[in-house]
N, C-alpha and C positions, 0 to 999 in steps of 0.2 A: 574146883567147881568150873563148869562150863556153861556159858550163856550163848544161846542163839536168839537173834532178834531181827525183826524186819517189818516194814510197813510200805504199802504201795496204794496209790490212788486207784480206784476201780475203773474198769473200762467204760461203764455207763456214766461215770462222773466226768470222764475225760472226753468221750466221743458219744454223740447221740446220732446213730445212723452214720451218715458221712460228714456230719457237722461237728466241729469241735465245741465242747462245752466249757472246758478249762476250769471246772469246779475244784476247789481245794480238797486235799485229803482231809477228811473230817475226823479221822482217828487220831489218837494220841497214845503214847506209851512211855513208861519209865521203869527202871529197876535200880535197886541199891543193896549193898551188903553192909551189915552192922553186927559187930560182936558174934560173928559166926552164923548169923542168920541172913536170910535173903527175903526181899519183898519185890514182887513184880506186879505191874498193873497195866491194863489196856483199857481204853475208852473209845466208844463209837458214837460220834456225834450224829444226831437225828438228820437224816438225809433231806428232809423238807425244810430244815432250818437254814437260813441264809448264811449264818456264820457260827454254826454249832461246833466248829473246831475250837472256838474260844472256850466254851464250857468244858469241852473234853480236855483241853490243856489245863484248865483250872482244876478239874477233877483229879487228874493224875498227880499234879503237883501237890494238891491238898492231901492225898493219900500218902504220898512219900514224906510230907512234912509231918503228918500224924505218926507215921511209923517210926520216924527217927526219935520221937519223943515218947511213944507209947511203950509200956512194959509187957502188954499182952494184947492179943487180937480181939478187942471188945467191939462188936459190931455197932452197939448204940453210940458209943463215944465217936467212932469213925463217921457214922452218918451225920451226927451233929457237926463234926468238924468240917466235913465237905460242904454241908449246907451253909455253915457260917461264912465260908470263903465265897460262895455263890452270892450271899447277901451283900458282902462287901463289894463284889463286882457289880451288883445291881445298882449301886450308887452311880456308877459310870454309864451303864448301858440301859438302865431303867428296869422297873419290875412290873410293867404292864404285861398282860398276856401275850402281846405281840413281841415285846422284848425278850420275854422268857422263851418263847418259841424260836426266835431268831438266834439266840446266843447260848441258852442254858440247858438244852435237852441232849442228854448223852447217857449211854450205859457205862457201867463200870464192872470189870472183872479183875479180881486180885488173888494172887497166890502168895501166901506167907509160909515160909519154912524156917522154923526156929527149933534148935535142939532142945530148948527148955519146954516148949508147948506142943510141938508137932507140926504137922502140915495142914494148912487150911486153904480152901478156895471160897472166897467171899464174893458177893456181887449184887448188883441191882440192874435188872434188865436182861437182855439176851447175851449170847456169846457162846464159846465152846471151850472145853478143857479136857485134859487127859492126865491121869496119874498112874503110875505103876500099880498093877494089881486090879484096875477097873477098866471097863470099856470106855471109849471116848464118849463124852456127854455133850449134847447140844441143848442149850437153854433157849427156849422159845417163849415168845409172848403168849399169854393165855388167850387173848382175843386178837385175831388178825395179825397185822404187823405193827402193833402199837405197844412196844414194851414200856414198862414203868421207867420213868426218868426221875432222878433225884431233884431236878429243876422244878418239877411240879410242886415241890414243897414250898417254893416261893409264893405260889398262888393258893395252895391248900396245905397248910402245916400238917405234918403227919401222914401225908398221902402215901408215901412209900419210903423204904429204908434199905440199907445194905444188909443182906442175910448171909448166913453160912450155908454153902451148898455141899460142902465135903470137908471131912476132917479125918486124919489118920495119925498114927504115931510117927512112923518113918516112911520115907520113900526115896527112890533113887532119881527119878525123873518126873518132871511135871511140865505141862505146856498149857498156856492160856492164849485165847485168841478172840478177836471180834467176830461177829457172825459171818463176815466175809470169808473166814477160813473154811467154813462149811462148803463153800463153792469149789475148794481145791480138792479135786478127786484124788483119793488115796491118802489124804493127810493122816487118817486114822492109823494106817499101817506104816507110814513113813516117818512120823514125828520123832520116834526114838532115835533113828539114825541121824536126823537133823541135829538133835541135842548132842549125841555122842560125838559127832564130827564138827560141832560148832559151825554149822552151815550159815552162811550169810543169807538170811531168809528173804531180804529185799531182792537180791539177785535171783533167788529161786522163784519168787513170785513174779518177777518180771518175765522170766522165761515162759510162764504160763498165763501171761496177761490177757491173752485172747479169750480165756475161759473164766475170768474173774470179773464179774460185773460190778461188784460192790468193793469199797475200800476194804483192804485186808491187812491185818496187823496181828503179830504173834510174838510171844516170848517163851522160849524153852529153857529150862534150867536142869543141868545134871548135878545131882546132890550127892554123888557118891562119897564125897569127903565126910558126910554126916553119918554114913552107915558103915564105914569101915573102921 
């Protein structure tokens, strides 16, 4: 198995015109291997949130914790698990609308590949992904630039959930990314070579930093060991 990963703060988060902004990278990501299966997850904190990287970090850690204990990719259980972790964090940061907006608004995109159940792409909010045998897919908010965030459930229970966007029996390669990856020109044709060659994506993103306005994060996995 080969893993390519990387994350970089976006140009507009770092510099506004000629003035430094110094905003944190509000993305987060993680991946893990268990019993011949792999789970990868990326999260994109809401750009208007003061500290939305906190929610993004909580989100990816909650997904990985759920995956280490779960026997199959059940979206309902995963949604409830992530929201439960956000509720715990709200005891520290508060659960007022302002506190939720500042800390807990983030998207999630998850790839799970398991020889027992197949390959799944799950998510809540926007992002991009590609799997062998399909064209690259960009998930966009239905209205404007306001994707659903699981953190909204702290204010309105049942507001949104993690859904299955794609599933298949077997594949060789898969990549998931935050919506910042959509600004990387040519990623749709380049991603397979990134994964095959285990490219250090942070370095690759840094080389194109001038054209990447938003935080960018991606994880690519070569799953050839599952198909041979």
